[in-house]
C-alpha positions in Angstrom: 111.6 85.0 103.1 112.4 80.8 104.9 110.3 80.3 108.2 109.7 77.7 110.3 106.9 76.1 112.5 107.3 76.2 116.1 107.9 73.1 118.4 104.8 71.8 120.5 103.5 69.1 122.2 101.1 68.9 124.7 101.8 69.0 128.5 100.1 65.9 130.5 99.3 67.8 133.6 98.0 71.0 132.6 94.8 72.3 133.9 91.5 72.2 131.7 87.5 72.3 133.1 84.3 70.5 132.8 83.0 71.6 129.5 79.4 70.0 129.8 77.6 68.5 126.7 80.9 69.4 125.1 83.5 68.1 126.6 86.6 66.9 124.6 90.5 67.5 124.9 92.3 68.9 121.6 96.2 66.5 121.7 99.2 66.4 119.4 100.8 62.6 119.1 103.4 65.1 118.0 106.6 63.4 120.0 109.4 66.0 118.9 106.7 69.3 118.7 107.7 69.6 114.8 104.4 69.3 113.6 102.6 65.9 114.6 98.6 65.1 113.9 96.2 67.0 115.9 93.8 64.8 117.8 90.0 65.3 119.3 89.0 62.4 122.1 86.2 62.8 124.2 86.6 63.1 127.9 83.5 61.4 129.4 85.8 58.8 130.4 85.5 57.9 134.1 88.5 57.4 136.3 86.4 54.6 137.7 85.5 51.2 135.4 82.1 51.2 135.1 81.4 46.7 135.7 80.2 46.5 131.7 81.7 42.9 130.1 84.8 43.1 127.9 82.7 43.4 124.8 81.5 46.7 125.9 84.3 47.8 127.0 85.9 46.9 124.0 83.7 49.2 121.8 84.2 52.2 124.8 87.7 52.2 123.7 86.7 51.7 119.3 84.8 54.7 119.9 87.3 56.8 122.2 89.5 56.4 119.0 91.0 60.0 118.1 90.2 61.7 114.8 93.0 63.5 113.4 92.8 67.2 112.4 94.7 67.3 109.5 93.7 71.1 108.5 96.2 72.6 110.6 99.4 70.6 108.7 98.0 70.8 105.6 97.8 75.0 106.4 101.1 74.7 107.8 102.3 72.4 104.6 100.5 74.7 101.7 102.9 78.2 104.2 105.8 75.3 103.0 105.6 75.1 99.9 104.6 78.9 99.7 108.0 79.8 101.3 110.0 77.3 99.4 107.9 79.4 95.6 109.1 83.2 96.5 112.6 82.3 97.9 113.4 80.4 95.0 111.3 82.7 92.4 110.7 85.8 94.5 114.4 86.8 92.2 112.6 86.0 89.2 108.9 87.0 90.1 109.3 90.0 91.6 105.7 90.3 91.5 105.1 87.6 94.4 108.4 88.6 96.1 108.5 90.6 99.1 107.2 94.4 99.0 110.3 96.8 99.0 108.1 98.8 101.6 104.1 99.5 102.6 102.0 97.2 100.3 101.8 93.2 100.4 102.9 90.5 98.1 102.4 86.8 98.1 106.0 86.7 100.5 104.8 88.7 103.0 101.9 86.2 104.2 104.3 83.4 104.9 105.6 84.6 108.6 102.3 86.2 109.7 100.6 82.9 108.4 102.8 80.9 110.3 102.8 82.6 113.4 98.2 82.1 113.6 99.5 78.2 113.2 102.0 78.7 116.7 98.6 80.1 118.0 95.7 77.6 116.8 98.7 74.6 118.0 98.6 76.4 121.3 95.2 76.5 122.0 95.2 72.5 120.9 98.0 71.6 123.6 96.9 73.0 126.6 93.6 71.3 126.4 94.2 68.8 128.8 92.0 67.4 131.6 92.9 66.9 135.1 90.2 65.8 136.7 92.4 63.5 138.8 95.8 63.9 140.5 98.6 63.3 138.4 100.5 62.2 141.5 98.0 60.9 143.7 99.2 57.6 143.0 102.4 58.3 143.6 102.0 59.9 147.2 103.1 58.3 150.0 100.0 59.6 151.3 96.2 58.1 151.6 93.6 59.8 150.1 91.9 59.6 152.6 95.0 60.9 155.4 95.1 64.3 152.9 91.5 64.5 152.4 91.6 64.4 155.9 94.0 66.9 156.6 93.5 69.3 153.6 90.8 71.0 152.0 89.8 69.6 148.5 89.8 72.9 147.3 93.3 74.3 148.8 94.6 70.4 147.5 92.8 71.7 144.3 94.8 74.9 143.8 97.6 73.6 144.3 97.9 70.8 141.7 96.5 73.2 139.6 100.1 75.2 140.3 101.9 72.5 140.1 101.0 71.5 136.6 100.8 75.3 135.0 104.6 76.1 136.9 105.2 72.5 135.0 104.3 73.4 131.8 106.2 77.3 132.2 109.3 75.3 132.7 108.4 73.0 129.7 107.4 76.6 126.9 110.7 78.0 127.8 112.9 75.6 127.3 111.3 74.9 124.1 111.8 79.1 123.7 115.1 78.2 124.1 115.7 75.7 122.0 113.9 77.3 118.8 116.3 80.6 119.7 119.4 78.7 119.8 118.6 76.6 116.0 117.5 80.2 115.0 120.9 81.9 116.3 122.6 78.9 114.4 121.1 79.3 111.5 120.8 83.3 111.0 122.9 84.3 113.0 125.2 84.4 110.6 127.9 81.2 111.5 127.0 79.2 107.3 128.5 81.6 105.0 126.8 80.6 102.9 127.4 78.8 99.1 130.3 79.6 97.7 132.6 79.4 101.0 133.3 76.5 102.3 134.0 78.2 105.9 131.7 78.7 108.3 131.9 81.1 111.8 130.8 84.2 113.4 132.3 87.3 115.1 129.8 87.4 118.2 130.5 91.4 117.5 128.1 91.0 114.5 126.4 88.2 115.0 122.0 89.1 114.2 120.8 88.3 117.6 116.9 88.1 116.1 115.8 85.8 113.4 112.5 84.4 111.6 112.8 80.9 114.3 114.0 83.5 117.4 111.2 85.4 116.7 108.2 82.4 116.4 110.1 81.5 119.7 109.2 84.5 121.0 105.1 84.4 119.8 105.4 80.7 120.8 106.3 81.7 124.7 103.5 84.4 124.8 101.1 82.9 123.5 102.0 79.7 126.0 102.0 82.0 129.0 99.0 83.6 127.6 97.1 80.1 127.1 98.6 78.7 130.9 98.3 81.6 133.2 95.5 83.8 131.3 92.4 81.1 131.5 89.8 81.3 132.8 87.3 78.5 134.6 83.9 79.8 132.5 81.8 76.9 131.0 81.9 78.1 127.7 78.4 77.6 125.7 78.7 80.4 123.3 80.9 83.3 121.5 80.2 85.3 124.0 81.0 83.3 127.1 84.2 82.1 125.0 85.0 85.5 124.8 84.5 86.1 128.7 86.7 82.5 129.8 89.7 84.2 127.8 88.9 87.9 128.2 92.1 88.8 130.4 93.9 86.8 126.9 92.2 89.6 124.5 93.1 92.5 127.5 97.2 91.2 126.9 96.2 92.1 122.6 94.7 95.5 123.6 98.4 96.3 125.9 100.7 94.8 123.0 98.7 96.8 120.3 99.1 99.7 122.5 102.2 99.3 123.5 103.1 98.8 119.5 100.7 102.0 118.4 101.8 104.6 121.7 106.0 103.8 120.6 105.8 103.6 117.1 104.1 107.1 116.5 104.8 108.5 119.6 109.7 108.1 120.1 111.4 111.3 118.9 113.9 109.3 116.1 116.8 111.3 116.6 119.7 111.7 113.6 121.9 108.3 113.4 124.6 107.4 111.4 126.2 103.9 110.2 129.3 102.6 108.8 129.9 100.9 105.6 133.7 98.8 105.3 135.7 99.7 102.2 137.2 96.5 99.6 140.4 98.0 100.9 140.9 97.0 104.5 143.8 99.1 104.9 141.0 101.5 104.5 139.1 103.2 106.9 135.0 102.3 106.6 133.0 104.8 105.0 129.7 106.6 107.6 126.6 107.5 105.8 124.6 110.5 108.3 120.7 110.2 108.0 119.2 113.1 109.5 115.6 112.5 111.1 114.3 114.8 114.1 111.3 113.1 113.9 108.2 111.1 115.6 105.4 109.2 114.2 106.8 108.7 110.7 106.5 105.2 109.0 109.5 106.0 106.4 112.3 103.6 105.6 115.0 106.3 107.4 113.1 107.7 110.4 110.9 105.2 112.0 110.6 104.2 115.4 111.2 100.1 114.8 114.5 101.0 113.5 115.6 102.8 116.0 114.5 100.6 118.8 116.7 97.9 117.6 120.1 99.9 116.6 119.3 101.3 120.1 118.8 98.3 122.0 120.8 95.2 119.5 122.9 98.1 118.5 122.8 98.3 114.3 126.4 95.6 114.0 123.9 93.0 115.0 120.9 93.9 112.6 120.2 92.4 109.2 122.5 94.0 106.4 120.1 93.3 103.4 117.5 95.4 104.0 113.8 95.3 102.5 114.1 99.5 101.6 117.3 98.3 99.6 114.6 97.2 96.4 112.4 101.0 97.0 112.3 103.1 93.7 114.7 105.8 95.5 117.1 102.8 96.7 117.8 100.8 93.5 117.1 101.7 89.9 116.1 97.9 89.0 113.4 98.7 91.8 111.2 96.4 92.8 114.8 94.5 92.2 117.5 94.5 94.0 120.0 96.7 91.4 122.8 99.7 91.3 122.1 102.7 93.5 120.5 105.5 91.5 122.4 108.8 91.5 120.7 110.7 93.3 120.4 107.9 96.2 120.2 109.3 99.7 122.0 108.4 102.0 120.1 105.3 104.1 120.0 103.0 101.3 122.9 100.7 102.7 121.9 100.9 106.5 121.1 97.5 107.9 117.4 97.5 109.0 116.2 93.9 110.5 113.1 92.7 109.7 112.6 90.2 112.1 113.2 93.2 114.9 112.2 94.1 118.5 109.4 96.3 118.1 108.3 94.7 115.2 107.6 91.4 117.0 105.3 92.6 119.7 103.2 93.0 116.9 104.0 89.4 115.5 103.0 88.6 119.0 99.5 89.8 118.6 98.7 87.5 115.3 100.4 84.5 118.0 97.7 85.2 120.4 94.7 85.5 117.1 95.7 82.6 115.9 95.2 81.3 119.9 91.6 82.1 119.5 90.7 80.0 116.6 92.3 76.7 118.5 89.3 77.5 121.2 87.1 77.2 118.9 87.8 73.9 117.4 87.9 73.3 121.3 85.0 74.6 122.5 82.7 74.1 119.3 82.3 70.4 118.3 79.6 71.4 115.1 81.3 72.2 111.6 79.0 75.2 111.4 79.5 76.2 114.8 83.3 76.2 114.1 83.1 77.6 110.6 80.9 80.4 111.8 83.1 81.6 114.4 86.1 81.5 112.5 85.0 83.2 109.0 83.3 86.5 111.5 86.4 88.0 112.8 88.1 87.3 109.5 86.2 89.2 107.9 86.0 92.2 110.4 90.3 92.0 110.4 90.5 91.9 106.8 88.2 94.9 106.2 89.8 96.7 109.1 92.4 96.3 107.8 91.9 97.7 103.7 89.9 101.0 105.9 93.1 101.9 108.3 95.6 101.5 104.9 93.2 103.3 103.5 93.2 105.6 105.9 97.0 106.1 106.2 98.1 103.0 108.4 100.1 101.5 105.7 100.1 97.8 105.2 103.9 97.0 106.3 105.7 93.8 106.8 109.0 95.1 107.7 107.6 97.4 110.4 104.4 94.8 111.3 101.8 97.9 111.1 98.6 96.8 113.1 96.7 97.5 109.2 99.4 94.6 107.8 98.5 92.2 111.6 94.9 93.0 110.3 94.9 92.2 107.4 97.5 89.1 107.4 95.4 87.7 109.7 92.3 87.8 108.8 93.6 85.9 105.7 95.8 83.5 107.5 91.8 82.3 109.0 89.7 82.1 105.9 92.4 80.5 104.1 92.6 77.9 107.3 89.2 77.8 107.5 88.5 76.6 103.3 91.2 73.9 104.2 89.0 72.6 107.1 85.9 72.9 105.0 87.9 71.1 102.3 90.1 68.0 104.4 88.5 67.6 107.7 84.7 68.2 106.8 84.8 67.4 103.0 87.6 64.2 103.3 89.3 65.4 100.4 92.7 64.6 102.5 94.3 62.2 98.5 95.1 65.8 97.0 96.8 67.4 99.7 98.8 64.7 101.5 102.2 66.3 100.4 101.2 69.5 101.6 99.9 67.3 104.6 104.0 65.7 105.0 104.9 68.6 104.2 103.1 70.4 107.3 105.2 67.5 110.1 108.3 67.6 108.9 108.1 71.9 108.5 111.5 72.6 110.8 113.3 69.7 108.6 112.8 71.6 105.6 113.3 75.0 107.1 116.7 74.0 107.6 117.5 72.0 104.6 116.2 73.7 102.1 116.4 77.6 103.1 119.0 78.6 105.0 121.2 76.3 102.6 122.8 74.1 105.0 121.6 70.6 102.3 123.9 72.5 99.9 126.6 73.8 101.7 127.2 70.4 103.4 127.3 68.9 99.7 129.8 71.0 98.4 131.8 70.8 100.8 132.7 66.9 99.3 134.9 67.8 96.1 137.5 66.1 94.6 140.7 68.6 94.3 139.2 71.4 93.9 136.8 73.2 95.9 135.1 74.5 93.0 134.5 70.7 91.6 131.8 69.1 93.8 128.3 68.0 92.4 126.2 71.2 93.2 129.2 72.9 90.5 128.1 70.0 87.8 124.2 70.8 88.1 124.5 74.2 87.9 124.3 75.8 91.3 126.4 78.0 92.8 128.0 79.1 90.3 
């Protein structure tokens, strides 16, 4: 499965409280939000310059130069490398390909790793101080006059609200950009290798996809970070939980909503059509008998039912993951011909990035947001590592216990157990990379991964959606088959 990182950049004017002796800010020097370096800067600089000598001020500026947080770029680059590996080698090595239904493989951790990084990045992006009013210099009313007419508390509240509104608008615009790119790349507009045509029938366009899911997670995470953050001073892990208690409340609401719908909705019988080869013949109709609730099998789960009802079955992904199960393929866990006794649902469309499953994907993003908060509020490496490893281990253990209890780890449904295992694994891997790169300073071995992490969206577009091969095969000699891709053995 291909996927890419959400776009983000610091929102100037976003509110952040004074943090005492931990008064530090995390910023991203990423120009387009695709994945730049994340930097840590001190916020102790006064807005009224002291009467120090020029040499002292120069020394202060040198001490305040930002330090890059490289581990997040390396983690993103590692995930991009995994994405390319499972896309190219998954067909040859089914063991690393996506699990046909229940279970977890290497390919199944790629999407939650990206969502986790979106959350971490949001925790850094919105840590910007506004100790002074950003538009005070441009105001037509003098500061003295303003202070005389309006209390400082009201001015602060109005400015805070204005900054949050600006941040919200920018987050929505970035979300729309990701949605548009996702629709173009995965909505069916490009027809892939061996086909120089393009275009999509709007009655059959695929609405959901990888970038669309990341966009939704980014938007919800950004809204939580902008609007659901307290003014508490953070001095410990418990005080940090109190500061972000409303965000954890949102996590509880989303998990409760997902579990209630997954196990509580009644799934009736349904049907779907498959066009036959002869265009003049009517499509073949398959009927699937359900009439149950609370099941998590391929045919009668609430995730698929919600997508068929709200999106329309003609707008879903037409190569379902469960087509590789033993029930539907004689070559399982690879694709293959249908067994003689294959059930009627084996060829039914099913979207692995559907609506209900994206609810739990949002939770992964919010878990990553907590890890970003740890970077913001704790300076010492040992404090960060401790506050990362404890919840990561708990998530993995909880997910495994739930799986053994019957709530199976399932990527297609994005079950709660799957979220716990993959989010915990992401936290452990991120902690390991942080120790290796930012603590021990082993940057040289990870330079390639760092570069891939900074250009994750570009790599996603060029490599995993066949944009570059499609463009290359568009230049041919006399006949479309005589192109450079055929010459090197691609697309035959």
